[in-house]
C-alpha positions as CSV (number, residue, x, y, z in Angstrom):
1,M,-10.6,-222.1,52.1
2,A,-7.6,-220.0,51.8
3,Y,-6.4,-218.2,54.6
4,S,-3.2,-215.5,54.7
5,G,-2.1,-213.4,56.8
6,G,1.8,-211.8,58.6
7,C,2.5,-209.2,61.1
8,L,2.5,-205.7,61.2
9,C,6.3,-205.1,59.4
10,G,5.8,-207.4,56.9
11,N,8.9,-210.0,57.6
12,V,6.8,-212.9,58.7
13,R,4.0,-213.9,56.5
14,Y,2.1,-217.3,56.5
15,A,-0.3,-219.3,54.2
16,T,-2.5,-222.3,53.8
17,D,-5.7,-224.3,51.9
18,A,-6.6,-226.2,55.0
19,D,-9.7,-225.8,56.9
20,A,-9.3,-224.7,60.3
21,A,-9.9,-227.6,62.8
22,F,-11.2,-225.5,65.5
23,G,-11.6,-221.5,66.1
24,G,-12.1,-219.8,70.0
25,N,-11.5,-217.5,72.3
26,C,-9.3,-218.3,75.1
27,H,-10.2,-215.9,78.1
28,C,-7.1,-217.9,80.3
29,T,-5.3,-215.7,82.2
30,D,-2.0,-216.4,80.1
31,C,-3.6,-215.4,77.3
32,Q,-5.2,-212.6,78.6
33,R,-1.7,-211.1,79.5
34,A,0.2,-212.1,76.2
35,S,-2.6,-210.6,74.3
36,G,-2.8,-207.9,76.5
37,G,-6.7,-208.2,76.2
38,P,-9.9,-209.8,77.9
39,Y,-8.8,-213.0,75.3
40,A,-6.7,-214.6,72.7
41,P,-8.7,-216.0,69.6
42,V,-7.4,-218.6,68.0
43,M,-7.9,-220.8,64.7
44,M,-6.3,-224.3,64.5
45,F,-5.2,-226.0,62.4
46,P,-3.5,-229.6,61.1
47,M,0.2,-229.0,61.3
48,G,2.0,-228.8,58.1
49,T,-0.9,-227.4,56.8
50,V,0.2,-223.8,57.1
51,S,3.4,-222.9,55.4
52,I,5.6,-219.8,56.6
53,T,7.9,-217.5,55.3
54,G,10.1,-215.0,57.3
55,I,11.5,-216.7,60.7
56,P,9.4,-216.1,63.8
57,K,10.4,-216.7,67.5
58,F,8.7,-219.1,69.7
59,F,8.5,-218.0,72.9
60,V,8.0,-221.4,76.1
61,S,5.3,-220.6,78.6
62,K,3.0,-223.1,80.7
63,G,-0.5,-222.0,80.6
64,D,-3.4,-222.4,82.9
65,S,-3.3,-226.1,82.3
66,G,-0.1,-226.7,83.2
67,N,0.5,-227.6,79.5
68,A,3.5,-226.0,78.0
69,I,2.2,-223.2,75.5
70,E,4.8,-222.0,72.4
71,R,3.5,-218.7,71.4
72,G,5.1,-217.4,67.8
73,F,6.5,-213.4,66.9
74,C,8.1,-212.1,64.2
75,Q,11.3,-210.8,65.8
76,N,11.2,-207.5,64.2
77,C,7.5,-205.4,65.1
78,G,6.9,-208.2,67.8
79,T,3.1,-209.5,66.2
80,Q,2.0,-212.3,68.1
81,L,1.2,-215.1,64.9
82,F,0.9,-218.6,65.9
83,L,0.7,-220.8,68.6
84,K,1.5,-224.5,69.1
85,L,-0.2,-226.5,72.6
86,E,1.5,-229.0,74.4
87,A,-2.0,-230.4,75.0
88,I,-2.7,-230.7,71.3
89,P,0.2,-232.0,69.5
90,G,-1.1,-232.1,66.3
91,L,-2.9,-228.8,65.7
92,F,-1.1,-225.5,64.6
93,G,-2.8,-222.4,65.7
94,I,-3.1,-218.8,63.8
95,R,-4.1,-215.6,65.5
96,P,-7.0,-214.4,63.5
97,G,-6.3,-211.1,64.3
98,S,-3.1,-211.0,61.8
99,L,-5.4,-212.6,59.0
100,D,-5.4,-210.6,55.8
101,D,-8.6,-210.6,56.4
102,P,-9.6,-211.3,59.7
103,S,-13.6,-210.9,58.5
104,L,-13.0,-215.2,57.9
105,Y,-12.6,-215.7,61.2
106,Q,-15.8,-218.0,63.2
107,P,-15.4,-218.5,66.4
108,S,-16.8,-221.9,67.9
109,L,-16.4,-221.4,71.4
110,D,-15.1,-219.0,74.5
111,F,-13.1,-221.2,76.9
112,Y,-11.4,-220.9,80.3
113,V,-14.3,-218.5,81.3
114,S,-14.0,-219.1,84.7
115,S,-10.8,-216.4,84.5
116,A,-12.3,-214.0,82.3
117,Q,-12.4,-210.5,83.8
118,P,-15.7,-209.1,84.6
119,W,-16.0,-206.1,81.6
120,D,-14.9,-208.9,79.0
121,H,-18.5,-208.8,77.5
122,M,-18.4,-212.5,75.5
123,D,-20.8,-213.5,72.4
124,P,-23.7,-214.8,74.4
125,G,-24.9,-216.9,71.6
126,L,-21.4,-219.1,71.5
127,P,-20.7,-221.7,73.9
128,K,-18.8,-221.7,77.0
129,R,-16.7,-223.8,79.1
130,P,-15.0,-223.1,82.4
131,L,-11.7,-224.5,80.9
132,S,-10.5,-226.5,78.4
133,P,-12.2,-226.7,74.9
134,R,-12.2,-230.3,75.0
135,G,-14.0,-230.0,78.2
């Protein structure tokens, strides 16, 4: 399947023909703060399969796991677009809300639900993991 998307102002665009290796909703407090919402959705693709036009800026922080997280933003409008996780070095993340067709996103899991807010109404049909999506 082909995916494409970009930021609010159009300065950064991306595309990939790769299949997503994973799609899920992270409820960790770091993602809540970064997204401004109850969770941050992410689609992970094999590293090197996403082509990017424009120059995103990456900000590095430590997640709830203690591992580094790099979030990629448009330098002009601030849209969060990308994610690189130290814990999963072979994958590159895209924020599904930035897709040209966000309805293509099909999450398979809610993770770090131990940090979820009580007002966060998660899809009861998705599996839940208290911490990492890996276990």
